[in-house]
C-alpha positions in Angstrom: 78.3 -102.7 26.1 81.1 -100.9 24.3 79.4 -100.2 21.6 76.5 -98.9 23.4 79.0 -96.7 25.8 80.9 -95.4 22.3 77.4 -94.2 21.0 76.7 -92.5 23.8 80.3 -90.4 23.8 79.9 -90.0 20.1 81.3 -86.7 19.1 78.7 -85.0 16.7 80.8 -81.9 15.9 82.6 -82.7 13.5 79.2 -83.9 11.6 76.5 -81.5 12.5 76.1 -77.9 14.3 73.1 -79.0 16.2 73.9 -80.0 19.7 71.7 -81.8 22.4 70.4 -79.5 25.4 69.2 -81.8 28.5 66.5 -79.2 29.6 66.9 -78.7 33.6 63.7 -77.6 35.4 63.0 -78.2 39.2 64.7 -81.9 39.1 62.6 -82.7 35.7 65.5 -83.7 32.8 64.0 -83.4 29.2 65.5 -84.3 26.2 64.7 -81.6 23.1 65.2 -78.4 21.2 62.3 -76.7 21.9 63.1 -73.9 24.1 59.5 -73.8 25.4 56.3 -75.9 25.7 56.8 -79.4 27.2 54.3 -81.7 28.7 54.3 -81.7 32.7 51.3 -83.7 33.1 53.5 -86.5 33.8 55.6 -85.0 36.0 52.8 -84.0 38.4 53.8 -80.1 38.1 50.4 -79.7 35.9 46.7 -81.2 35.9 46.2 -83.7 32.8 43.6 -81.5 31.3 45.6 -78.4 30.9 49.1 -79.8 31.3 50.9 -77.4 29.2 53.7 -75.6 31.3 56.4 -72.7 29.4 60.2 -73.0 30.4 62.5 -70.2 30.1 66.4 -71.3 29.8 68.1 -69.3 32.7 71.3 -71.2 32.8 73.9 -72.7 30.7 76.6 -75.6 31.2 78.5 -77.6 29.2 77.3 -81.4 29.3 79.9 -83.6 30.7 78.0 -86.5 29.8 77.9 -86.0 25.9 80.4 -83.3 26.0 81.4 -81.7 22.7 79.1 -78.6 22.3 76.2 -80.0 23.4 74.8 -78.3 26.5 72.9 -78.6 30.0 70.3 -76.1 30.7 68.5 -74.7 33.8 64.7 -73.6 32.8 61.9 -72.0 35.0 58.7 -73.2 34.6 55.5 -70.7 33.9 51.9 -71.2 33.0 50.8 -70.5 29.8 49.1 -67.2 31.5 52.7 -66.4 32.7 52.8 -67.0 35.9 55.2 -68.9 37.7 54.4 -72.5 38.5 54.1 -73.7 42.1 57.5 -75.4 42.5 59.0 -72.5 40.7 61.0 -70.8 43.5 64.0 -69.4 41.0 61.3 -66.2 39.4 60.8 -64.8 43.4 64.8 -65.2 43.9 65.1 -63.5 41.1 63.4 -60.6 42.1 65.5 -60.5 45.4 69.1 -60.9 43.6 68.2 -57.9 41.0 67.1 -55.5 44.0 69.1 -52.6 44.0 70.0 -53.1 47.2 71.0 -56.7 47.2 73.0 -55.7 43.5 75.0 -53.3 45.3 75.9 -55.5 48.0 77.4 -58.1 45.5 76.4 -61.1 47.7 78.6 -64.3 47.6 77.8 -67.8 48.8 79.7 -70.7 49.5 77.0 -74.0 49.6 78.4 -76.9 51.5 76.4 -80.2 50.2 76.2 -83.4 51.7 74.9 -86.6 50.6 75.2 -90.6 51.5 75.7 -92.9 48.9 73.5 -96.0 49.1 74.3 -99.7 47.6 71.3 -100.3 45.4 68.3 -102.3 46.6 68.9 -102.6 50.0 69.3 -98.4 50.3 71.9 -99.1 53.1 75.5 -96.9 53.0 77.8 -97.9 50.7 80.8 -99.8 52.4 78.6 -100.8 55.6 77.6 -104.7 56.1 74.5 -105.5 55.2 72.1 -105.5 57.9 75.4 -104.0 59.9 77.0 -101.4 61.1 80.5 -100.1 60.8 83.0 -99.0 63.9 81.7 -95.9 65.5 82.4 -92.7 63.7 85.7 -90.9 64.4 88.2 -92.2 61.5 85.8 -91.5 58.5 85.9 -87.7 58.2 88.2 -86.5 55.3 89.9 -90.4 55.4 91.8 -92.5 53.4 91.6 -96.3 53.0 89.6 -99.4 51.8 88.4 -99.3 55.2 87.5 -95.8 56.3 86.8 -94.1 52.5 84.2 -95.6 50.4 83.0 -94.4 46.8 85.8 -92.2 46.2 85.6 -92.5 42.2 82.1 -91.1 42.5 83.2 -88.4 44.3 86.6 -87.7 42.0 84.1 -88.1 38.9 82.0 -86.0 39.9 84.2 -83.4 40.7 85.8 -83.5 37.3 82.4 -83.5 35.4 81.4 -80.1 37.2 84.5 -78.4 36.1 84.0 -79.3 32.7 80.6 -78.4 32.9 82.0 -74.9 34.3 80.7 -75.2 37.7 82.4 -73.5 40.5 82.6 -76.5 42.6 85.4 -75.7 45.1 86.2 -78.6 47.5 85.2 -82.4 48.0 85.4 -84.4 51.1 84.8 -87.1 53.3 82.4 -86.4 56.0 81.6 -87.8 59.7 79.2 -90.9 58.7 80.8 -93.6 56.4 79.7 -93.5 53.1 79.0 -89.9 53.4 80.6 -87.1 51.3 80.4 -83.1 50.3 81.1 -81.0 47.6 81.3 -77.2 48.0 79.9 -74.8 44.9 81.2 -70.9 45.6 82.2 -68.6 46.3 79.3 -67.8 43.9 77.3 -64.3 43.6 73.5 -64.1 44.4 71.2 -66.9 42.1 74.3 -68.2 40.3 75.1 -70.0 43.3 71.5 -71.9 43.3 71.7 -72.8 39.6 75.1 -74.1 39.9 74.1 -76.4 43.1 71.0 -77.6 41.0 73.3 -78.3 38.1 75.9 -80.2 40.4 73.0 -82.1 42.1 72.0 -83.3 38.7 75.3 -84.3 37.6 75.8 -86.1 40.5 72.6 -88.0 39.9 74.0 -89.3 36.7 77.1 -90.3 37.9 75.8 -92.1 40.2 73.2 -94.0 38.2 76.2 -94.8 35.7 77.7 -96.5 39.1 74.5 -98.4 40.0 74.6 -96.8 43.5 71.5 -94.8 44.7 72.0 -91.1 46.1 70.6 -90.1 49.1 70.2 -85.9 49.8 68.5 -87.2 53.6 68.9 -84.8 56.0 69.1 -88.2 58.3 69.4 -91.2 56.4 70.4 -93.4 59.1 68.8 -92.8 62.8 70.6 -93.1 65.7 74.3 -92.1 66.7 75.4 -90.9 63.1 75.6 -87.6 61.5 73.1 -86.3 59.3 73.1 -84.4 56.0 73.3 -80.7 55.6 73.8 -78.0 53.0 75.9 -75.3 55.1 75.5 -72.1 53.5 78.4 -69.6 53.9 77.7 -65.8 52.9 79.0 -62.4 52.6 78.0 -58.9 51.3 80.3 -56.4 50.4 80.0 -54.8 53.5 80.7 -57.7 55.8 83.9 -58.0 53.6 85.4 -54.8 54.0 86.8 -52.8 57.1 84.8 -53.0 59.8 82.6 -56.0 58.2 82.5 -57.7 61.8 79.8 -55.0 63.3 77.4 -55.9 60.1 78.0 -59.2 60.2 76.9 -59.3 63.9 73.8 -57.3 63.2 72.8 -59.2 59.8 72.9 -62.8 62.6 70.7 -60.8 64.9 68.2 -60.2 62.1 68.3 -64.1 61.1 67.9 -64.8 64.4 64.3 -62.8 64.5 63.2 -64.5 61.7 64.6 -68.0 63.0 61.1 -69.8 62.8 60.5 -68.5 58.9 64.0 -70.0 57.9 63.7 -73.4 59.7 60.2 -73.5 58.0 62.0 -72.8 54.4 65.3 -74.8 55.3 63.8 -78.3 54.2 61.1 -81.2 55.1 62.9 -83.8 57.9 65.2 -81.3 59.2 64.2 -81.9 62.5 65.3 -85.4 62.3 69.2 -84.0 62.2 69.1 -80.8 64.1 68.6 -82.3 67.3 71.1 -80.1 69.1 73.8 -83.7 68.6 76.2 -84.4 65.9 77.2 -81.0 65.0 74.0 -79.0 65.0 72.0 -76.7 66.8 68.5 -77.7 68.4 65.9 -76.9 65.4 63.8 -74.4 68.2 67.1 -72.8 69.5 68.6 -70.2 67.6 72.4 -69.5 68.9 76.0 -68.4 67.0 79.3 -68.8 68.2 82.8 -68.2 66.8 84.1 -71.8 65.6 81.0 -73.3 66.8 79.8 -76.1 64.9 76.8 -77.1 67.5 75.4 -73.1 66.5 72.9 -72.3 64.2 75.1 -69.6 63.2 78.9 -70.1 63.1 81.5 -67.4 62.4 84.8 -68.4 61.8 87.9 -67.3 63.7 89.8 -65.8 60.8 86.7 -63.1 60.5 87.1 -62.5 63.9 90.5 -61.7 64.4 90.6 -59.9 60.4 87.3 -57.9 62.0 85.8 -58.8 58.4 84.8 -61.6 56.2 81.9 -64.3 56.1 79.6 -66.9 58.5 78.3 -69.8 58.1 74.1 -70.5 58.7 74.3 -74.6 59.6 71.0 -74.8 59.4 70.0 -75.7 55.8 69.1 -79.4 55.3 70.7 -81.5 52.2 67.9 -82.4 50.3 65.0 -80.7 50.7 66.8 -77.5 50.7 66.0 -75.6 47.9 68.7 -73.5 46.9 66.7 -70.7 45.4 64.5 -70.2 49.0 67.8 -70.0 51.1 70.5 -68.0 49.3 67.5 -65.7 48.7 65.8 -65.5 51.8 69.6 -64.9 53.4 69.5 -62.0 51.3 66.4 -60.5 52.2 66.2 -60.8 55.6 70.2 -59.8 56.3 69.5 -56.7 53.4 66.0 -55.8 52.6 63.9 -57.0 56.0 63.3 -53.9 58.1 62.4 -55.7 62.0 
């Protein structure tokens, strides 16, 4: 294994000017140095009789696994005729984020990505007794100790790997359910927030693979009296961040309330198992907002209320099926472009 590890970490920078580009598209990764054409029949993104999909590089990050000059590349995908394939949500998001009214507002996003670490083969949370349950929730949030925090080496490795990659990761913490963690990306401007979340998710998937642990983004991995996993999305615009921004925030929240059903439909499958009105969530069928209220659909911070400007948090997006391109662009479109 030591030889294999040495080969995996082999530094090629002194012997060749070639780099390995790991191409990342809609969660599918390929090796290669072709910029565009790939076989997508095997990834269920195109039929076998017409399997060519065109990839266009959109964002580049340093590769923390191969290091040196090697890179991770996020691409979006199109048919040979130039049409975005159905799973390419980045294309539509890019149109919204390039709209002059959106560009002028410099939208900032901070995305809180929750996830659960599971024991391999049994799919039961890390640190939980097999077939059994740990003590009730309470002592695990932001905790320390062998009986409270499970998987910290994975979490710390992921944090450093994201920093190496150039991702704007801004924090990590243990979550309410034992075996559950969170990382935060942002503040990032516009579509770059979604690019960074996709890259950070991929890096975490690779690290858990190395550790022999299963990564779950399920919005409610354990039924019952346990917290689910979300992707709380913090948002502000230039006008919201300036003096008098609080009134702009309230108008934006009012718009979000008017389109609650549309947002919920786009915020992730299985979210109804998480948004029950319990465990720091609002009921999926009810829209409400409040200051410092973690049981609301939209939470406004005390500091925002006090200063009369700032940001708000959309607490509705699910952790797994939430497509960051859809969520971030939809928030911008509803608050900045939509005319009720």
